[in-house]
C-alpha angles and dihedrals in degrees: 000000000000092000091048090052091048092048091049091048090049092050091045091050091051094047097043099044097043090194110183089213090066092058091047094047097047112127127217092266090064094252129121120240088218097058127017142143112272126218093273094049095258120123118257116213114204116196119229123234090283094049095254120143132189107268117257109223095171091113093057122105137044110357091347096309130282092076124107116241110253119255108236130176119254109252103174135012115206125203125201115263117249110280091016125113095014 
């Protein structure tokens, strides 16, 4: 599950940032030299010549990510008011 989350975060970072440097620095194996899975399965962030790295958003989300959302019972169901929401 951890690897799946890291892979999703890696893909999201690549898609969201759209850094031209990533496309230029892609190696033959289809991996970036700026962000790649290390030997222990954790992502390795390599800074560019200015010290910038691709942001790591893996700690975002409920309780910092990696935690299932709690199952809670439904207490109230709301409906849109007349003329509201189209």
